[in-house]
N, C-alpha and C positions, 0 to 999 in steps of 0.2 A: 520530498514526499509527494505523491500524486494526490489529486483532489478527490473528494468523496464522490463527485459526479463521475469521474473517470473510473474509480473503483467500482461504483455501482454498474456502470456500463460493462466492465469486465466480468462482473458477476452474472449479469443478464446474458452475456455472450457465452457463458459456460466455464469460466475459469474456476477450477476446483480449489478448495482450501481446506486443509486439515490443520486446525489451529495448533500452534506450537509456541513454546516460551519465547518471549521477546517479539512476537508478531504484533503489529499495530492494527487497530481496527477502529471503526466509528460506529456508533449506534445510529440506526436509521429510523426515521419516523418519530423522533423525539426532539426535544430542544437541544440536545447535545450533538447534533449532526456534525458540527465543525470541530468537535473536540476529539483528538485522537487518544486512544487508550492503548496501553501496552500490557500484554499478558505476562505476568511475572509472579513468581512464588512469593516474593516479599515486596509489596509496593513501597515506593519512596516518593516524597514530594518536597518541593522547595517551600520553606516557610521563613518568616522573619522572627527571630528569637532574640529579645532584648536589643532590637535594632541591628542585629547581625543576621546575614543570610545563613540559613541552616538547612540541612537535609534531614527530614523527619521520616522515620520508618513506621509503617502502620501494619497491624495484623489484619485489619478490616478496613474497607472503604469508609470514608467519613460521610458520604451522602446517602440518601435514602434508597438508592437502587441496589438491591441485594444481588440480582443476577439478570442476565439477558439471555435469550435463546440464540443459538447460532444463526437462525433464520432472521433475527432482528439486527444483525450487525453486518457490516461490510468490511472486508479485509483491505488494508492499505499496504500492499506489498512495497518493499523498498527497492532500490535500483538493482541490487544483486538478485533479489527474488524474481523481479520482472525479467531480467536477462536470462536467468535459469529457466523460467517458464517458456520463454521464446525458444531457447535452445532445445527444449524438450519436444517442440513441434517441428524442428528443422531436420532435414536429412543431413547426414554427415558432410556432404559436399556443398551444402548451401551456406553462403556467407552470412555472417552477422556483423554489421558494421555500425559504428557510432561516430558521427562527425560533429564538431563544434564550429559554429560560424558566428558572424555578427548578429544574426537573427535568433540564435539559440542552438538547439541540438536537432540532428536528424539521424534517425536510425533506419537501417535497411536490413531486412531478414528475408532472404530468398526473394520472392516476388513482392513482398509487402514492405511498407515503410510507414513511418510516422514522425512527427516532429513535436517539439515542445520547448518551453523556456528552460527546462532542466533535463538532464539525462534521463531521470526517472519518468518524466512525462513523455519523452520521445519513445522510450521503451514501452511505456503503457499504451500509447496510441498504436504502436507497431503490433503489440500483442493483441490488442483489440481487433486490428485488421486481420491478423492470423486467425483468431477465433471466429470472427464473422464469416470468413471465407470457408471455414470448415463446416458451417451449419448447412 
């Protein structure tokens, strides 16, 4: 998963997001910045029940936040979503490559590239370079 900071930079650079089920996001400007949430019809969480790990299903969130506005959250796209976003900006003949080395991952998409400790971070930094170049 990419960092909230990289996700916020992608948002500022113009990455569009139409929320969909199973998308991850983080609330910005509140104490929960580092906590990823998942859009789901039926939330589930891990709890200890009589000393045993259990999965609890909830019809409503347990904490006081009833809702947040789309403008108050930042999307945390996964590796596949980042790759698909990059592909959407590339011409059919432009290559999209991901390489893994001792220092981490490096992605190249046409004239743009990025690196990171995970494939998702490398895709994220590459997508950011693509978006910034389009501005």
